C-alpha positions as CSV (number, residue, x, y, z in Angstrom):
1,X,111.2,117.3,121.5
2,X,108.1,116.8,119.3
3,X,105.8,113.9,120.1
4,X,105.5,111.3,117.3
5,X,101.8,110.8,117.4
6,X,101.7,108.1,114.6
7,X,104.4,106.1,116.4
8,X,102.4,106.4,119.7
9,X,99.3,105.1,118.0
10,X,101.2,102.2,116.5
11,X,102.7,101.4,119.9
12,X,99.2,101.5,121.5
13,X,97.7,99.3,118.9
14,X,100.5,96.8,119.2
15,X,99.9,96.6,123.0
16,X,96.1,96.2,122.4
17,X,96.7,93.4,119.8
18,X,99.0,91.6,122.2
19,X,96.4,91.9,125.0
20,X,93.9,90.3,122.6
21,X,96.4,87.6,121.8
22,X,97.8,88.7,118.4
23,X,101.5,89.2,118.3
24,X,102.0,90.7,114.8
25,X,105.8,90.5,115.1
26,X,105.9,86.7,115.4
27,X,103.4,85.5,112.9
28,X,104.2,82.7,110.4
29,X,103.5,83.5,106.7
30,X,100.4,81.4,107.0
31,X,99.2,83.3,110.1
32,X,100.0,86.6,108.3
33,X,97.7,85.6,105.5
34,X,95.0,84.7,107.9
35,X,95.3,88.0,109.8
36,X,95.4,90.0,106.5
37,X,92.1,88.5,105.7
38,X,90.7,89.0,109.2
39,X,91.6,92.6,109.2
40,X,90.3,93.2,105.7
41,X,87.0,91.7,106.8
42,X,87.0,93.9,109.9
43,X,87.7,97.0,107.8
44,X,84.9,96.1,105.5
45,X,82.5,95.7,108.4
46,X,83.6,99.0,110.0
47,X,83.2,100.7,106.6
48,X,79.6,99.4,106.5
49,X,79.0,100.8,110.0
50,X,80.4,104.2,108.8
51,X,78.0,104.1,105.8
52,X,75.2,103.4,108.2
53,X,76.0,106.7,110.0
54,X,74.9,108.7,107.0
55,X,71.4,108.6,105.4
56,X,72.3,106.5,102.4
57,X,68.8,105.1,101.7
58,X,67.4,107.7,99.4
59,X,64.0,106.1,99.6
60,X,63.8,106.2,103.4
61,X,62.9,109.4,105.3
62,X,63.6,108.2,108.8
63,X,67.4,108.3,108.6
64,X,69.6,110.8,110.4
65,X,73.2,111.8,109.9
66,X,75.1,110.7,113.0
67,X,78.4,112.6,112.7
68,X,79.6,111.5,116.2
69,X,79.2,107.8,115.3
70,X,80.8,108.4,111.9
71,X,83.9,109.8,113.7
72,X,84.0,106.8,116.0
73,X,83.8,104.4,113.0
74,X,86.7,106.2,111.4
75,X,88.8,105.5,114.5
76,X,87.7,101.9,114.4
77,X,89.0,101.8,110.8
78,X,92.3,103.1,112.0
79,X,92.5,100.4,114.7
80,X,92.2,97.7,112.1
81,X,94.2,99.4,109.4
82,X,97.2,99.9,111.8
83,X,96.9,96.2,112.8
84,X,96.9,95.3,109.2
85,X,100.0,97.4,108.6
86,X,101.7,95.7,111.6
87,X,100.8,92.2,110.3
88,X,102.6,93.2,107.1
89,X,105.6,94.3,109.1
90,X,105.1,98.0,108.6
91,X,106.2,100.4,111.3
92,X,104.8,103.9,111.8
93,X,108.0,105.2,110.0
94,X,107.4,102.8,107.1
95,X,103.8,103.9,106.7
96,X,105.0,107.6,106.7
97,X,107.7,106.8,104.1
98,X,105.4,104.9,101.8
99,X,102.6,107.4,102.2
100,X,104.9,110.2,101.1
101,X,106.1,108.2,98.1
102,X,102.6,107.2,97.1
103,X,101.3,110.8,97.5
104,X,104.0,112.0,95.1
105,X,102.9,109.3,92.6
106,X,99.3,110.4,93.0
107,X,100.2,114.0,92.3
108,X,102.2,113.0,89.3
109,X,99.2,111.1,88.0
110,X,97.0,114.1,88.5
111,X,99.5,116.4,86.8
112,X,99.6,114.1,83.8
113,X,95.8,113.9,83.6
114,X,95.8,110.3,84.8
115,X,94.7,109.1,81.4
116,X,96.3,105.7,81.8
117,X,96.7,103.4,84.8
118,X,100.4,102.5,85.2
119,X,100.9,100.1,88.1
120,X,104.7,99.9,87.4
121,X,105.2,103.1,89.4
122,X,103.8,101.3,92.4
123,X,106.5,98.7,92.1
124,X,109.2,101.2,93.0
125,X,107.5,102.2,96.2
126,X,109.5,100.5,99.0
127,X,110.6,101.3,102.5
């Protein structure tokens, strides 16, 4: 039997969120909106911390590339991204299914030259 690593990560994040006091399965619609915003803000902050791991100030010579910290910041992003998925009611299986469908759309866009943006093909992506 192969271990489902994505499901294990989702289960672990759910347990952490519950320990923190956030039960993503029992949120009202208003609470969902609040937590979507909370997690988007957290993702934004973690992205800024990831950016700070690479020398982005072209005018400053003191900066160093901190690959180890960059890796940790990516994991922090995963924590919040999985929490966001859970707030929206997505399971690990749902994320996999939607990822596969969206990946196919992205390849089709590349094959066609992606000359026009057509959001209607996103509307068919459901779990």
